[in-house]
N, CA, C, O and CB atoms as a CASP TS submission, in Angstrom:
PFRMAT TS
TARGET T0000
AUTHOR 0000-0000-0000
METHOD Language model
MODEL 1
PARENT N/A
ATOM      1  N   MET     1      60.931 -50.386 -14.647  1.00  0.00           N
ATOM      2  CA  MET     1      60.498 -50.111 -16.008  1.00  0.00           C
ATOM      3  C   MET     1      60.591 -48.611 -16.281  1.00  0.00           C
ATOM      4  O   MET     1      60.141 -47.798 -15.473  1.00  0.00           O
ATOM      5  CB  MET     1      59.058 -50.623 -16.240  1.00  0.00           C
ATOM      6  N   ASP     2      61.171 -48.254 -17.412  1.00  0.00           N
ATOM      7  CA  ASP     2      61.295 -46.848 -17.785  1.00  0.00           C
ATOM      8  C   ASP     2      59.942 -46.293 -18.201  1.00  0.00           C
ATOM      9  O   ASP     2      59.098 -47.014 -18.733  1.00  0.00           O
ATOM     10  CB  ASP     2      62.316 -46.673 -18.920  1.00  0.00           C
ATOM     11  N   LYS     3      59.750 -45.023 -17.957  1.00  0.00           N
ATOM     12  CA  LYS     3      58.508 -44.365 -18.345  1.00  0.00           C
ATOM     13  C   LYS     3      58.531 -44.119 -19.843  1.00  0.00           C
ATOM     14  O   LYS     3      59.445 -43.473 -20.356  1.00  0.00           O
ATOM     15  CB  LYS     3      58.310 -43.034 -17.569  1.00  0.00           C
ATOM     16  N   ARG     4      57.537 -44.626 -20.542  1.00  0.00           N
ATOM     17  CA  ARG     4      57.499 -44.514 -21.997  1.00  0.00           C
ATOM     18  C   ARG     4      56.496 -43.459 -22.461  1.00  0.00           C
ATOM     19  O   ARG     4      56.760 -42.750 -23.433  1.00  0.00           O
ATOM     20  CB  ARG     4      57.155 -45.860 -22.614  1.00  0.00           C
ATOM     21  N   LEU     5      55.358 -43.342 -21.788  1.00  0.00           N
ATOM     22  CA  LEU     5      54.356 -42.357 -22.168  1.00  0.00           C
ATOM     23  C   LEU     5      54.523 -41.100 -21.334  1.00  0.00           C
ATOM     24  O   LEU     5      54.537 -41.151 -20.104  1.00  0.00           O
ATOM     25  CB  LEU     5      52.940 -42.928 -22.004  1.00  0.00           C
ATOM     26  N   LEU     6      54.650 -39.979 -22.012  1.00  0.00           N
ATOM     27  CA  LEU     6      54.849 -38.694 -21.344  1.00  0.00           C
ATOM     28  C   LEU     6      53.553 -37.896 -21.329  1.00  0.00           C
ATOM     29  O   LEU     6      52.755 -37.970 -22.264  1.00  0.00           O
ATOM     30  CB  LEU     6      55.962 -37.890 -22.035  1.00  0.00           C
ATOM     31  N   SER     7      53.354 -37.143 -20.276  1.00  0.00           N
ATOM     32  CA  SER     7      52.223 -36.212 -20.213  1.00  0.00           C
ATOM     33  C   SER     7      52.528 -35.012 -21.118  1.00  0.00           C
ATOM     34  O   SER     7      53.639 -34.876 -21.632  1.00  0.00           O
ATOM     35  CB  SER     7      51.951 -35.748 -18.732  1.00  0.00           C
ATOM     36  N   VAL     8      51.556 -34.172 -21.298  1.00  0.00           N
ATOM     37  CA  VAL     8      51.757 -32.958 -22.098  1.00  0.00           C
ATOM     38  C   VAL     8      52.851 -32.101 -21.466  1.00  0.00           C
ATOM     39  O   VAL     8      53.720 -31.588 -22.172  1.00  0.00           O
ATOM     40  CB  VAL     8      50.432 -32.148 -22.220  1.00  0.00           C
ATOM     41  N   ALA     9      52.816 -31.943 -20.158  1.00  0.00           N
ATOM     42  CA  ALA     9      53.818 -31.117 -19.472  1.00  0.00           C
ATOM     43  C   ALA     9      55.224 -31.691 -19.659  1.00  0.00           C
ATOM     44  O   ALA     9      56.168 -30.948 -19.929  1.00  0.00           O
ATOM     45  CB  ALA     9      53.488 -31.009 -17.970  1.00  0.00           C
ATOM     46  N   GLU    10      55.362 -33.008 -19.518  1.00  0.00           N
ATOM     47  CA  GLU    10      56.668 -33.647 -19.668  1.00  0.00           C
ATOM     48  C   GLU    10      57.188 -33.544 -21.102  1.00  0.00           C
ATOM     49  O   GLU    10      58.360 -33.241 -21.328  1.00  0.00           O
ATOM     50  CB  GLU    10      56.587 -35.112 -19.250  1.00  0.00           C
ATOM     51  N   ALA    11      56.301 -33.800 -22.070  1.00  0.00           N
ATOM     52  CA  ALA    11      56.708 -33.740 -23.476  1.00  0.00           C
ATOM     53  C   ALA    11      57.059 -32.314 -23.879  1.00  0.00           C
ATOM     54  O   ALA    11      58.036 -32.097 -24.596  1.00  0.00           O
ATOM     55  CB  ALA    11      55.595 -34.284 -24.383  1.00  0.00           C
ATOM     56  N   ALA    12      56.279 -31.347 -23.429  1.00  0.00           N
ATOM     57  CA  ALA    12      56.559 -29.950 -23.749  1.00  0.00           C
ATOM     58  C   ALA    12      57.917 -29.535 -23.204  1.00  0.00           C
ATOM     59  O   ALA    12      58.675 -28.838 -23.879  1.00  0.00           O
ATOM     60  CB  ALA    12      55.463 -29.038 -23.188  1.00  0.00           C
ATOM     61  N   GLN    13      58.224 -29.960 -21.988  1.00  0.00           N
ATOM     62  CA  GLN    13      59.525 -29.636 -21.395  1.00  0.00           C
ATOM     63  C   GLN    13      60.647 -30.300 -22.190  1.00  0.00           C
ATOM     64  O   GLN    13      61.662 -29.665 -22.475  1.00  0.00           O
ATOM     65  CB  GLN    13      59.578 -30.083 -19.914  1.00  0.00           C
ATOM     66  N   LEU    14      60.474 -31.559 -22.545  1.00  0.00           N
ATOM     67  CA  LEU    14      61.474 -32.281 -23.325  1.00  0.00           C
ATOM     68  C   LEU    14      61.724 -31.603 -24.667  1.00  0.00           C
ATOM     69  O   LEU    14      62.868 -31.505 -25.112  1.00  0.00           O
ATOM     70  CB  LEU    14      61.033 -33.726 -23.542  1.00  0.00           C
ATOM     71  N   LEU    15      60.657 -31.136 -25.314  1.00  0.00           N
ATOM     72  CA  LEU    15      60.752 -30.526 -26.641  1.00  0.00           C
ATOM     73  C   LEU    15      61.089 -29.040 -26.595  1.00  0.00           C
ATOM     74  O   LEU    15      61.389 -28.442 -27.628  1.00  0.00           O
ATOM     75  CB  LEU    15      59.458 -30.719 -27.382  1.00  0.00           C
ATOM     76  N   GLY    16      61.042 -28.440 -25.413  1.00  0.00           N
ATOM     77  CA  GLY    16      61.373 -27.025 -25.276  1.00  0.00           C
ATOM     78  C   GLY    16      60.317 -26.111 -25.856  1.00  0.00           C
ATOM     79  O   GLY    16      60.639 -25.101 -26.482  1.00  0.00           O
ATOM     80  N   MET    17      59.046 -26.462 -25.651  1.00  0.00           N
ATOM     81  CA  MET    17      57.953 -25.633 -26.159  1.00  0.00           C
ATOM     82  C   MET    17      56.866 -25.539 -25.102  1.00  0.00           C
ATOM     83  O   MET    17      56.871 -26.277 -24.117  1.00  0.00           O
ATOM     84  CB  MET    17      57.381 -26.207 -27.483  1.00  0.00           C
ATOM     85  N   SER    18      55.948 -24.631 -25.319  1.00  0.00           N
ATOM     86  CA  SER    18      54.860 -24.470 -24.357  1.00  0.00           C
ATOM     87  C   SER    18      53.851 -25.607 -24.503  1.00  0.00           C
ATOM     88  O   SER    18      53.746 -26.229 -25.560  1.00  0.00           O
ATOM     89  CB  SER    18      54.164 -23.105 -24.547  1.00  0.00           C
ATOM     90  N   GLN    19      53.125 -25.862 -23.445  1.00  0.00           N
ATOM     91  CA  GLN    19      52.091 -26.880 -23.480  1.00  0.00           C
ATOM     92  C   GLN    19      51.006 -26.522 -24.491  1.00  0.00           C
ATOM     93  O   GLN    19      50.491 -27.391 -25.194  1.00  0.00           O
ATOM     94  CB  GLN    19      51.482 -27.064 -22.093  1.00  0.00           C
ATOM     95  N   SER    20      50.664 -25.243 -24.560  1.00  0.00           N
ATOM     96  CA  SER    20      49.603 -24.841 -25.494  1.00  0.00           C
ATOM     97  C   SER    20      50.021 -25.071 -26.946  1.00  0.00           C
ATOM     98  O   SER    20      49.196 -25.469 -27.769  1.00  0.00           O
ATOM     99  CB  SER    20      49.239 -23.363 -25.285  1.00  0.00           C
ATOM    100  N   PHE    21      51.294 -24.825 -27.269  1.00  0.00           N
ATOM    101  CA  PHE    21      51.761 -25.068 -28.631  1.00  0.00           C
ATOM    102  C   PHE    21      51.764 -26.564 -28.933  1.00  0.00           C
ATOM    103  O   PHE    21      51.424 -26.972 -30.043  1.00  0.00           O
ATOM    104  CB  PHE    21      53.169 -24.476 -28.835  1.00  0.00           C
ATOM    105  N   LEU    22      52.145 -27.382 -27.955  1.00  0.00           N
ATOM    106  CA  LEU    22      52.136 -28.830 -28.143  1.00  0.00           C
ATOM    107  C   LEU    22      50.714 -29.335 -28.351  1.00  0.00           C
ATOM    108  O   LEU    22      50.490 -30.220 -29.176  1.00  0.00           O
ATOM    109  CB  LEU    22      52.779 -29.533 -26.940  1.00  0.00           C
ATOM    110  N   TYR    23      49.751 -28.787 -27.617  1.00  0.00           N
ATOM    111  CA  TYR    23      48.345 -29.137 -27.837  1.00  0.00           C
ATOM    112  C   TYR    23      47.933 -28.808 -29.280  1.00  0.00           C
ATOM    113  O   TYR    23      47.246 -29.597 -29.928  1.00  0.00           O
ATOM    114  CB  TYR    23      47.431 -28.384 -26.827  1.00  0.00           C
ATOM    115  N   LYS    24      48.357 -27.644 -29.774  1.00  0.00           N
ATOM    116  CA  LYS    24      48.015 -27.249 -31.147  1.00  0.00           C
ATOM    117  C   LYS    24      48.638 -28.198 -32.162  1.00  0.00           C
ATOM    118  O   LYS    24      47.989 -28.560 -33.144  1.00  0.00           O
ATOM    119  CB  LYS    24      48.477 -25.813 -31.423  1.00  0.00           C
ATOM    120  N   LEU    25      49.883 -28.606 -31.943  1.00  0.00           N
ATOM    121  CA  LEU    25      50.529 -29.568 -32.842  1.00  0.00           C
ATOM    122  C   LEU    25      49.786 -30.898 -32.836  1.00  0.00           C
ATOM    123  O   LEU    25      49.592 -31.507 -33.889  1.00  0.00           O
ATOM    124  CB  LEU    25      51.998 -29.783 -32.438  1.00  0.00           C
ATOM    125  N   ALA    26      49.372 -31.348 -31.663  1.00  0.00           N
ATOM    126  CA  ALA    26      48.644 -32.610 -31.558  1.00  0.00           C
ATOM    127  C   ALA    26      47.287 -32.509 -32.251  1.00  0.00           C
ATOM    128  O   ALA    26      46.873 -33.435 -32.949  1.00  0.00           O
ATOM    129  CB  ALA    26      48.460 -33.005 -30.083  1.00  0.00           C
ATOM    130  N   GLU    27      46.605 -31.399 -32.060  1.00  0.00           N
ATOM    131  CA  GLU    27      45.302 -31.194 -32.693  1.00  0.00           C
ATOM    132  C   GLU    27      45.425 -31.220 -34.217  1.00  0.00           C
ATOM    133  O   GLU    27      44.544 -31.728 -34.910  1.00  0.00           O
ATOM    134  CB  GLU    27      44.686 -29.862 -32.233  1.00  0.00           C
ATOM    135  N   ALA    28      46.523 -30.668 -34.729  1.00  0.00           N
ATOM    136  CA  ALA    28      46.768 -30.643 -36.178  1.00  0.00           C
ATOM    137  C   ALA    28      47.385 -31.958 -36.675  1.00  0.00           C
ATOM    138  O   ALA    28      47.690 -32.101 -37.859  1.00  0.00           O
ATOM    139  CB  ALA    28      47.690 -29.469 -36.536  1.00  0.00           C
ATOM    140  N   LYS    29      47.562 -32.908 -35.760  1.00  0.00           N
ATOM    141  CA  LYS    29      48.196 -34.200 -36.077  1.00  0.00           C
ATOM    142  C   LYS    29      49.597 -34.014 -36.656  1.00  0.00           C
ATOM    143  O   LYS    29      50.021 -34.765 -37.534  1.00  0.00           O
ATOM    144  CB  LYS    29      47.327 -34.990 -37.069  1.00  0.00           C
ATOM    145  N   ALA    30      50.303 -33.016 -36.160  1.00  0.00           N
ATOM    146  CA  ALA    30      51.648 -32.702 -36.628  1.00  0.00           C
ATOM    147  C   ALA    30      52.722 -33.332 -35.752  1.00  0.00           C
ATOM    148  O   ALA    30      53.906 -33.270 -36.081  1.00  0.00           O
ATOM    149  CB  ALA    30      51.843 -31.205 -36.677  1.00  0.00           C
ATOM    150  N   VAL    31      52.319 -33.934 -34.646  1.00  0.00           N
ATOM    151  CA  VAL    31      53.251 -34.594 -33.736  1.00  0.00           C
ATOM    152  C   VAL    31      52.608 -35.922 -33.318  1.00  0.00           C
ATOM    153  O   VAL    31      51.405 -35.966 -33.060  1.00  0.00           O
ATOM    154  CB  VAL    31      53.585 -33.684 -32.478  1.00  0.00           C
ATOM    155  N   PRO    32      53.399 -37.010 -33.246  1.00  0.00           N
ATOM    156  CA  PRO    32      52.799 -38.289 -32.848  1.00  0.00           C
ATOM    157  C   PRO    32      52.324 -38.248 -31.396  1.00  0.00           C
ATOM    158  O   PRO    32      53.035 -37.777 -30.508  1.00  0.00           O
ATOM    159  CB  PRO    32      53.805 -39.435 -33.038  1.00  0.00           C
ATOM    160  N   HIS    33      51.122 -38.746 -31.177  1.00  0.00           N
ATOM    161  CA  HIS    33      50.553 -38.758 -29.835  1.00  0.00           C
ATOM    162  C   HIS    33      49.543 -39.888 -29.709  1.00  0.00           C
ATOM    163  O   HIS    33      49.163 -40.521 -30.695  1.00  0.00           O
ATOM    164  CB  HIS    33      49.893 -37.405 -29.508  1.00  0.00           C
ATOM    165  N   VAL    34      49.116 -40.126 -28.473  1.00  0.00           N
ATOM    166  CA  VAL    34      48.156 -41.171 -28.152  1.00  0.00           C
ATOM    167  C   VAL    34      47.074 -40.550 -27.288  1.00  0.00           C
ATOM    168  O   VAL    34      47.361 -39.752 -26.396  1.00  0.00           O
ATOM    169  CB  VAL    34      48.838 -42.381 -27.431  1.00  0.00           C
ATOM    170  N   ARG    35      45.844 -40.914 -27.552  1.00  0.00           N
ATOM    171  CA  ARG    35      44.739 -40.493 -26.682  1.00  0.00           C
ATOM    172  C   ARG    35      44.315 -41.689 -25.852  1.00  0.00           C
ATOM    173  O   ARG    35      43.997 -42.747 -26.394  1.00  0.00           O
ATOM    174  CB  ARG    35      43.532 -39.927 -27.510  1.00  0.00           C
ATOM    175  N   LEU    36      44.310 -41.524 -24.552  1.00  0.00           N
ATOM    176  CA  LEU    36      43.817 -42.542 -23.625  1.00  0.00           C
ATOM    177  C   LEU    36      42.615 -41.929 -22.925  1.00  0.00           C
ATOM    178  O   LEU    36      42.751 -41.246 -21.910  1.00  0.00           O
ATOM    179  CB  LEU    36      44.932 -43.003 -22.589  1.00  0.00           C
ATOM    180  N   GLY    37      41.454 -42.179 -23.475  1.00  0.00           N
ATOM    181  CA  GLY    37      40.258 -41.496 -22.991  1.00  0.00           C
ATOM    182  C   GLY    37      40.387 -40.026 -23.356  1.00  0.00           C
ATOM    183  O   GLY    37      40.529 -39.679 -24.529  1.00  0.00           O
ATOM    184  N   ARG    38      40.338 -39.173 -22.357  1.00  0.00           N
ATOM    185  CA  ARG    38      40.512 -37.731 -22.599  1.00  0.00           C
ATOM    186  C   ARG    38      41.969 -37.298 -22.447  1.00  0.00           C
ATOM    187  O   ARG    38      42.327 -36.171 -22.786  1.00  0.00           O
ATOM    188  CB  ARG    38      39.635 -36.924 -21.638  1.00  0.00           C
ATOM    189  N   ALA    39      42.801 -38.196 -21.937  1.00  0.00           N
ATOM    190  CA  ALA    39      44.203 -37.855 -21.674  1.00  0.00           C
ATOM    191  C   ALA    39      45.030 -37.932 -22.954  1.00  0.00           C
ATOM    192  O   ALA    39      44.886 -38.861 -23.749  1.00  0.00           O
ATOM    193  CB  ALA    39      44.795 -38.791 -20.606  1.00  0.00           C
ATOM    194  N   LEU    40      45.880 -36.957 -23.133  1.00  0.00           N
ATOM    195  CA  LEU    40      46.797 -36.909 -24.267  1.00  0.00           C
ATOM    196  C   LEU    40      48.175 -37.318 -23.760  1.00  0.00           C
ATOM    197  O   LEU    40      48.675 -36.757 -22.785  1.00  0.00           O
ATOM    198  CB  LEU    40      46.827 -35.480 -24.929  1.00  0.00           C
ATOM    199  N   ARG    41      48.789 -38.299 -24.426  1.00  0.00           N
ATOM    200  CA  ARG    41      50.101 -38.785 -24.032  1.00  0.00           C
ATOM    201  C   ARG    41      51.009 -38.838 -25.253  1.00  0.00           C
ATOM    202  O   ARG    41      50.546 -38.924 -26.391  1.00  0.00           O
ATOM    203  CB  ARG    41      49.998 -40.174 -23.364  1.00  0.00           C
ATOM    204  N   PHE    42      52.308 -38.784 -24.994  1.00  0.00           N
ATOM    205  CA  PHE    42      53.310 -38.785 -26.052  1.00  0.00           C
ATOM    206  C   PHE    42      54.276 -39.933 -25.795  1.00  0.00           C
ATOM    207  O   PHE    42      54.903 -40.005 -24.738  1.00  0.00           O
ATOM    208  CB  PHE    42      54.065 -37.420 -26.121  1.00  0.00           C
ATOM    209  N   ASP    43      54.391 -40.828 -26.768  1.00  0.00           N
ATOM    210  CA  ASP    43      55.252 -41.997 -26.658  1.00  0.00           C
ATOM    211  C   ASP    43      56.688 -41.572 -26.942  1.00  0.00           C
ATOM    212  O   ASP    43      57.000 -41.100 -28.035  1.00  0.00           O
ATOM    213  CB  ASP    43      54.799 -43.127 -27.634  1.00  0.00           C
ATOM    214  N   LEU    44      57.546 -41.741 -25.963  1.00  0.00           N
ATOM    215  CA  LEU    44      58.941 -41.336 -26.082  1.00  0.00           C
ATOM    216  C   LEU    44      59.615 -42.014 -27.270  1.00  0.00           C
ATOM    217  O   LEU    44      60.480 -41.418 -27.912  1.00  0.00           O
ATOM    218  CB  LEU    44      59.696 -41.657 -24.798  1.00  0.00           C
ATOM    219  N   ASN    45      59.232 -43.249 -27.569  1.00  0.00           N
ATOM    220  CA  ASN    45      59.813 -43.984 -28.693  1.00  0.00           C
ATOM    221  C   ASN    45      59.391 -43.413 -30.043  1.00  0.00           C
ATOM    222  O   ASN    45      60.023 -43.713 -31.056  1.00  0.00           O
ATOM    223  CB  ASN    45      59.419 -45.445 -28.615  1.00  0.00           C
ATOM    224  N   GLN    46      58.350 -42.608 -30.082  1.00  0.00           N
ATOM    225  CA  GLN    46      57.927 -41.940 -31.316  1.00  0.00           C
ATOM    226  C   GLN    46      58.368 -40.481 -31.345  1.00  0.00           C
ATOM    227  O   GLN    46      58.653 -39.939 -32.413  1.00  0.00           O
ATOM    228  CB  GLN    46      56.411 -42.025 -31.470  1.00  0.00           C
ATOM    229  N   ILE    47      58.424 -39.849 -30.187  1.00  0.00           N
ATOM    230  CA  ILE    47      58.782 -38.428 -30.110  1.00  0.00           C
ATOM    231  C   ILE    47      60.246 -38.198 -30.488  1.00  0.00           C
ATOM    232  O   ILE    47      60.553 -37.261 -31.224  1.00  0.00           O
ATOM    233  CB  ILE    47      58.517 -37.890 -28.697  1.00  0.00           C
ATOM    234  N   GLU    48      61.139 -39.035 -29.998  1.00  0.00           N
ATOM    235  CA  GLU    48      62.565 -38.820 -30.286  1.00  0.00           C
ATOM    236  C   GLU    48      62.880 -38.894 -31.784  1.00  0.00           C
ATOM    237  O   GLU    48      63.568 -38.007 -32.288  1.00  0.00           O
ATOM    238  CB  GLU    48      63.404 -39.850 -29.539  1.00  0.00           C
ATOM    239  N   PRO    49      62.404 -39.923 -32.529  1.00  0.00           N
ATOM    240  CA  PRO    49      62.650 -39.934 -33.978  1.00  0.00           C
ATOM    241  C   PRO    49      61.959 -38.771 -34.693  1.00  0.00           C
ATOM    242  O   PRO    49      62.499 -38.224 -35.655  1.00  0.00           O
ATOM    243  CB  PRO    49      62.177 -41.255 -34.576  1.00  0.00           C
ATOM    244  N   TRP    50      60.768 -38.395 -34.228  1.00  0.00           N
ATOM    245  CA  TRP    50      60.052 -37.266 -34.826  1.00  0.00           C
ATOM    246  C   TRP    50      60.874 -35.985 -34.674  1.00  0.00           C
ATOM    247  O   TRP    50      60.971 -35.183 -35.602  1.00  0.00           O
ATOM    248  CB  TRP    50      58.655 -37.093 -34.172  1.00  0.00           C
ATOM    249  N   LEU    51      61.459 -35.809 -33.500  1.00  0.00           N
ATOM    250  CA  LEU    51      62.268 -34.625 -33.237  1.00  0.00           C
ATOM    251  C   LEU    51      63.484 -34.586 -34.164  1.00  0.00           C
ATOM    252  O   LEU    51      63.828 -33.527 -34.691  1.00  0.00           O
ATOM    253  CB  LEU    51      62.715 -34.597 -31.765  1.00  0.00           C
ATOM    254  N   ARG    52      64.131 -35.723 -34.363  1.00  0.00           N
ATOM    255  CA  ARG    52      65.287 -35.775 -35.276  1.00  0.00           C
ATOM    256  C   ARG    52      64.879 -35.425 -36.705  1.00  0.00           C
ATOM    257  O   ARG    52      65.643 -34.784 -37.426  1.00  0.00           O
ATOM    258  CB  ARG    52      65.935 -37.173 -35.245  1.00  0.00           C
ATOM    259  N   ARG    53      63.688 -35.839 -37.117  1.00  0.00           N
ATOM    260  CA  ARG    53      63.219 -35.525 -38.481  1.00  0.00           C
ATOM    261  C   ARG    53      62.920 -34.040 -38.661  1.00  0.00           C
ATOM    262  O   ARG    53      62.860 -33.559 -39.792  1.00  0.00           O
ATOM    263  CB  ARG    53      61.968 -36.337 -38.808  1.00  0.00           C
ATOM    264  N   GLN    54      62.731 -33.308 -37.564  1.00  0.00           N
ATOM    265  CA  GLN    54      62.428 -31.882 -37.646  1.00  0.00           C
ATOM    266  C   GLN    54      63.677 -31.040 -37.844  1.00  0.00           C
ATOM    267  O   GLN    54      63.582 -29.847 -38.129  1.00  0.00           O
ATOM    268  CB  GLN    54      61.704 -31.432 -36.398  1.00  0.00           C
ATOM    269  N   ALA    55      64.836 -31.646 -37.696  1.00  0.00           N
ATOM    270  CA  ALA    55      66.100 -30.911 -37.812  1.00  0.00           C
ATOM    271  C   ALA    55      66.281 -30.371 -39.218  1.00  0.00           C
ATOM    272  O   ALA    55      65.946 -31.033 -40.200  1.00  0.00           O
ATOM    273  CB  ALA    55      67.285 -31.807 -37.438  1.00  0.00           C
ATOM    274  N   VAL    56      66.805 -29.185 -39.301  1.00  0.00           N
ATOM    275  CA  VAL    56      67.106 -28.546 -40.576  1.00  0.00           C
ATOM    276  C   VAL    56      68.546 -28.878 -40.926  1.00  0.00           C
ATOM    277  O   VAL    56      69.447 -28.739 -40.099  1.00  0.00           O
ATOM    278  CB  VAL    56      66.876 -26.994 -40.516  1.00  0.00           C
ATOM    279  N   GLU    57      68.753 -29.320 -42.161  1.00  0.00           N
ATOM    280  CA  GLU    57      70.105 -29.682 -42.574  1.00  0.00           C
ATOM    281  C   GLU    57      70.971 -28.441 -42.727  1.00  0.00           C
ATOM    282  O   GLU    57      70.492 -27.356 -43.058  1.00  0.00           O
ATOM    283  CB  GLU    57      70.073 -30.470 -43.886  1.00  0.00           C
ATOM    284  N   GLU    58      72.260 -28.636 -42.476  1.00  0.00           N
ATOM    285  CA  GLU    58      73.239 -27.578 -42.697  1.00  0.00           C
ATOM    286  C   GLU    58      73.309 -27.262 -44.178  1.00  0.00           C
ATOM    287  O   GLU    58      73.173 -28.157 -45.013  1.00  0.00           O
ATOM    288  CB  GLU    58      74.630 -27.983 -42.158  1.00  0.00           C
ATOM    289  N   ALA    59      73.515 -26.025 -44.505  1.00  0.00           N
ATOM    290  CA  ALA    59      73.664 -25.630 -45.898  1.00  0.00           C
ATOM    291  C   ALA    59      75.077 -25.115 -46.133  1.00  0.00           C
ATOM    292  O   ALA    59      75.700 -24.536 -45.244  1.00  0.00           O
ATOM    293  CB  ALA    59      72.621 -24.557 -46.283  1.00  0.00           C
ATOM    294  N   ASP    60      75.559 -25.332 -47.322  1.00  0.00           N
ATOM    295  CA  ASP    60      76.857 -24.783 -47.705  1.00  0.00           C
ATOM    296  C   ASP    60      76.545 -23.433 -48.344  1.00  0.00           C
ATOM    297  O   ASP    60      76.183 -23.367 -49.519  1.00  0.00           O
ATOM    298  CB  ASP    60      77.666 -25.754 -48.697  1.00  0.00           C
ATOM    299  N   TYR    61      76.684 -22.379 -47.582  1.00  0.00           N
ATOM    300  CA  TYR    61      76.275 -21.050 -48.047  1.00  0.00           C
ATOM    301  C   TYR    61      77.203 -20.466 -49.105  1.00  0.00           C
ATOM    302  O   TYR    61      76.856 -19.473 -49.745  1.00  0.00           O
ATOM    303  CB  TYR    61      76.202 -20.107 -46.883  1.00  0.00           C
ATOM    304  N   LEU    62      78.357 -21.054 -49.295  1.00  0.00           N
ATOM    305  CA  LEU    62      79.271 -20.517 -50.296  1.00  0.00           C
ATOM    306  C   LEU    62      78.791 -20.773 -51.711  1.00  0.00           C
ATOM    307  O   LEU    62      78.975 -19.937 -52.595  1.00  0.00           O
ATOM    308  CB  LEU    62      80.642 -21.106 -50.113  1.00  0.00           C
ATOM    309  N   ASN    63      78.176 -21.930 -51.929  1.00  0.00           N
ATOM    310  CA  ASN    63      77.725 -22.215 -53.292  1.00  0.00           C
ATOM    311  C   ASN    63      76.236 -22.543 -53.378  1.00  0.00           C
ATOM    312  O   ASN    63      75.735 -22.860 -54.456  1.00  0.00           O
ATOM    313  CB  ASN    63      78.520 -23.359 -53.859  1.00  0.00           C
ATOM    314  N   GLY    64      75.525 -22.469 -52.250  1.00  0.00           N
ATOM    315  CA  GLY    64      74.082 -22.658 -52.266  1.00  0.00           C
ATOM    316  C   GLY    64      73.634 -24.097 -52.421  1.00  0.00           C
ATOM    317  O   GLY    64      72.468 -24.346 -52.725  1.00  0.00           O
ATOM    318  N   HIS    65      74.536 -25.055 -52.219  1.00  0.00           N
ATOM    319  CA  HIS    65      74.187 -26.461 -52.350  1.00  0.00           C
ATOM    320  C   HIS    65      74.320 -27.156 -51.002  1.00  0.00           C
ATOM    321  O   HIS    65      75.052 -26.706 -50.121  1.00  0.00           O
ATOM    322  CB  HIS    65      75.072 -27.148 -53.403  1.00  0.00           C
ATOM    323  N   ARG    66      73.599 -28.262 -50.863  1.00  0.00           N
ATOM    324  CA  ARG    66      73.766 -29.065 -49.666  1.00  0.00           C
ATOM    325  C   ARG    66      75.155 -29.661 -49.654  1.00  0.00           C
ATOM    326  O   ARG    66      75.741 -29.941 -50.700  1.00  0.00           O
ATOM    327  CB  ARG    66      72.700 -30.166 -49.586  1.00  0.00           C
ATOM    328  N   ARG    67      75.664 -29.847 -48.471  1.00  0.00           N
ATOM    329  CA  ARG    67      76.963 -30.497 -48.344  1.00  0.00           C
ATOM    330  C   ARG    67      76.833 -31.954 -48.701  1.00  0.00           C
ATOM    331  O   ARG    67      75.810 -32.576 -48.415  1.00  0.00           O
ATOM    332  CB  ARG    67      77.527 -30.340 -46.926  1.00  0.00           C
ATOM    333  N   LYS    68      77.841 -32.504 -49.316  1.00  0.00           N
ATOM    334  CA  LYS    68      77.825 -33.915 -49.674  1.00  0.00           C
ATOM    335  C   LYS    68      77.860 -34.763 -48.423  1.00  0.00           C
ATOM    336  O   LYS    68      78.511 -34.432 -47.432  1.00  0.00           O
ATOM    337  CB  LYS    68      79.002 -34.262 -50.590  1.00  0.00           C
ATOM    338  N   GLY    69      77.129 -35.881 -48.501  1.00  0.00           N
ATOM    339  CA  GLY    69      77.097 -36.798 -47.374  1.00  0.00           C
ATOM    340  C   GLY    69      76.074 -36.434 -46.328  1.00  0.00           C
ATOM    341  O   GLY    69      76.048 -37.043 -45.258  1.00  0.00           O
ATOM    342  N   ARG    70      75.238 -35.472 -46.600  1.00  0.00           N
ATOM    343  CA  ARG    70      74.222 -35.086 -45.621  1.00  0.00           C
ATOM    344  C   ARG    70      72.850 -35.258 -46.191  1.00  0.00           C
ATOM    345  O   ARG    70      71.861 -34.983 -45.513  1.00  0.00           O
ATOM    346  CB  ARG    70      74.417 -33.653 -45.168  1.00  0.00           C
TER
END
């Protein structure tokens, strides 16, 4: 069985951020997470789509408009 729930250390490494910043995001409810008692866990099935939603779209800097189809 694949590991689905990540620890703070594992999720922080996956996301490329510090553990303390990830704790702050979780406290602000800005990142999907699960509390199991006192333990904070991150569901890989929720983290990956959340990460994709954080992406900034490319801009067409020549005319200041978004590119079509994006």
